[in-house]
C-alpha positions in Angstrom: 20.5 2.1 10.1 17.7 4.0 8.3 14.4 4.4 10.0 11.1 5.4 8.4 10.4 9.1 8.2 6.7 8.8 9.2 3.7 6.5 9.8 1.7 6.6 6.5 -1.6 4.8 6.7 -3.7 2.0 8.1 -5.8 -0.5 6.0 -8.9 -2.0 7.5 -10.9 -5.0 6.3 -14.7 -4.9 7.0 -18.1 -6.3 6.2 -19.6 -2.9 7.1 -18.1 -1.0 4.2 -20.4 2.1 4.1 -20.6 2.3 7.9 -16.8 2.3 8.2 -16.4 4.9 5.5 -19.0 7.1 7.1 -17.4 6.7 10.5 -13.9 7.7 9.4 -15.3 10.6 7.3 -17.2 11.9 10.4 -14.6 11.3 13.1 -11.6 12.5 11.1 -13.5 14.9 8.8 -11.8 12.8 6.1 -12.2 13.2 2.3 -12.8 10.1 0.1 -10.2 10.4 -2.6 -11.1 7.1 -4.4 -13.9 4.6 -4.0 -14.9 1.6 -5.9 -17.1 -1.3 -4.8 -14.2 -3.0 -3.0 -11.8 -0.3 -1.8 -12.0 3.3 -0.5 -9.1 5.6 0.2 -9.5 8.5 2.6 -7.4 11.3 4.0 -7.6 14.2 6.4 -4.4 16.0 5.5 -1.7 16.3 2.8 -1.1 12.5 2.7 -2.5 10.7 -0.3 -4.4 8.4 2.1 -4.4 7.9 5.8 -7.0 5.1 5.7 -8.0 2.5 3.2 -11.1 0.4 3.7 -11.6 -2.9 2.0 -15.0 -4.5 1.6 -14.8 -8.2 2.5 -18.3 -8.8 1.1 -16.7 -8.0 -2.3 -13.2 -9.4 -1.8 -14.2 -12.5 0.3 -17.9 -13.1 -0.3 -19.9 -15.5 1.8 -18.2 -14.9 5.1 -19.8 -16.2 8.2 -20.3 -12.8 9.8 -17.8 -13.5 12.5 -14.6 -11.6 13.1 -12.5 -13.6 10.7 -10.4 -11.3 8.6 -12.1 -8.2 9.9 -9.7 -5.6 11.3 -6.4 -4.1 10.5 -4.9 -5.5 7.3 -1.6 -3.6 7.6 0.1 -0.5 8.8 2.4 1.4 6.5 5.6 3.4 7.1 7.1 5.8 4.7 10.8 6.3 4.1 12.4 9.6 3.1 13.8 8.4 -0.2 14.0 5.3 -2.4 17.6 4.7 -1.4 16.6 4.4 2.3 13.9 1.9 1.3 16.2 -0.2 -0.9 19.1 -0.2 1.7 16.5 -1.3 4.3 15.5 -4.1 1.9 19.1 -5.1 1.6 19.7 -5.1 5.4 16.5 -7.1 6.0 17.3 -9.6 3.2 20.8 -10.2 4.8 19.0 -11.1 8.0 16.7 -13.5 6.2 13.7 -11.2 6.2 12.1 -10.9 2.8 9.0 -9.1 1.6 6.1 -11.3 0.7 4.7 -8.7 -1.7 6.9 -6.2 -3.5 4.7 -3.9 -5.6 4.5 -0.4 -7.2 1.1 1.1 -6.4 1.6 4.1 -8.6 1.6 6.4 -5.6 4.2 4.4 -3.7 6.9 1.8 -4.2 6.0 -0.7 -1.5 7.5 -3.7 0.2 5.2 -5.8 2.4 6.5 -7.9 5.3 5.0 -10.1 8.0 6.2 -10.1 11.6 6.5 -13.4 13.5 2.8 -13.1 14.5 2.0 -12.6 10.8 1.0 -8.9 11.3 1.5 -7.1 8.0 3.8 -4.1 7.7 4.2 -2.0 4.5 7.5 -0.2 4.1 7.2 2.3 1.3 8.5 5.4 -0.4 6.3 8.0 -2.1 6.5 7.9 -5.9 4.6 11.1 -6.4 4.3 14.5 -4.8 1.2 14.9 -2.5 -0.7 16.8 -5.2 0.2 14.4 -7.9 -0.8 11.4 -5.7 -4.2 12.9 -5.0 -4.7 13.4 -8.8 -3.5 9.9 -9.5 -5.9 8.4 -6.9 -8.8 10.2 -8.7 -7.6 9.3 -12.2 -8.2 6.6 -14.8 -4.9 4.7 -14.3 -5.6 4.0 -10.6 -9.3 3.3 -11.3 -8.3 0.6 -13.9 -5.8 -0.9 -11.4 -6.0 0.2 -7.8 -3.6 -2.5 -6.7 -0.4 -1.9 -8.8 2.3 -3.7 -10.6 4.7 -6.3 -9.1 8.4 -5.2 -8.8 11.7 -7.0 -8.4 13.4 -5.4 -5.3 16.7 -7.1 -6.2 16.7 -5.4 -9.7 15.7 -2.1 -8.1 18.5 -2.4 -5.5 21.1 -3.2 -8.3 19.9 -0.2 -10.3 20.1 2.1 -7.3 23.6 0.9 -6.4 24.6 1.3 -10.1 23.6 5.0 -9.9 20.1 5.1 -11.3 18.3 8.3 -10.4 15.4 8.5 -8.0 12.9 9.4 -10.8 13.7 6.3 -12.8 13.6 4.1 -9.8 10.2 5.5 -8.7 8.6 5.4 -12.2 5.5 3.1 -12.5 6.8 0.0 -14.3 5.1 -1.2 -17.4 2.9 -4.2 -16.9 -0.6 -5.6 -16.8 -2.7 -5.0 -13.7 -1.8 -7.4 -11.1 -4.3 -9.6 -9.2 -4.7 -9.0 -5.5 -2.7 -11.9 -4.0 -4.2 -14.2 -1.5 -1.0 -13.8 0.6 -2.0 -10.2 1.2 -5.3 -11.3 2.7 -7.5 -9.5 0.1 -9.1 -12.4 -1.7 -10.9 -15.6 -0.9 
């Protein structure tokens, strides 16, 4: 069995976007690597982001001000290599556990799952080096599409088992920017 190599990041949903950014910058002495009206990505170390903060006032306007969707959206775990992630996918699929959102974010190849209580867990592998990921987060491709491109994990697994190299498996697939799916809890 292959386990993740490390805990990667936590994503928060909020209706106090600027206050949350300020708090995490102050408490963790974090740097904001990317920010748009809906999403901010912050880090305090070599990781491309340790926190992401999503503004519900932009993503789900008109909320009642109650707790609702506010809080942790998901926790992410990073695998050492794409083979580890894809073999974990195969093991989980055999047990009837399938990702609800397979996506390539540009900086990571990610498979999102829900536990029995519907807590969200992202299993991922880095697609870029730490320096390249920081550059990507600050660049035009990410700014144009900070969500990513959907992927077919079965096709990736087949390519991996057929001997495709890690570079080709981790390349950002061609495709139009994807919408943020409701199933991920990021839209109304």
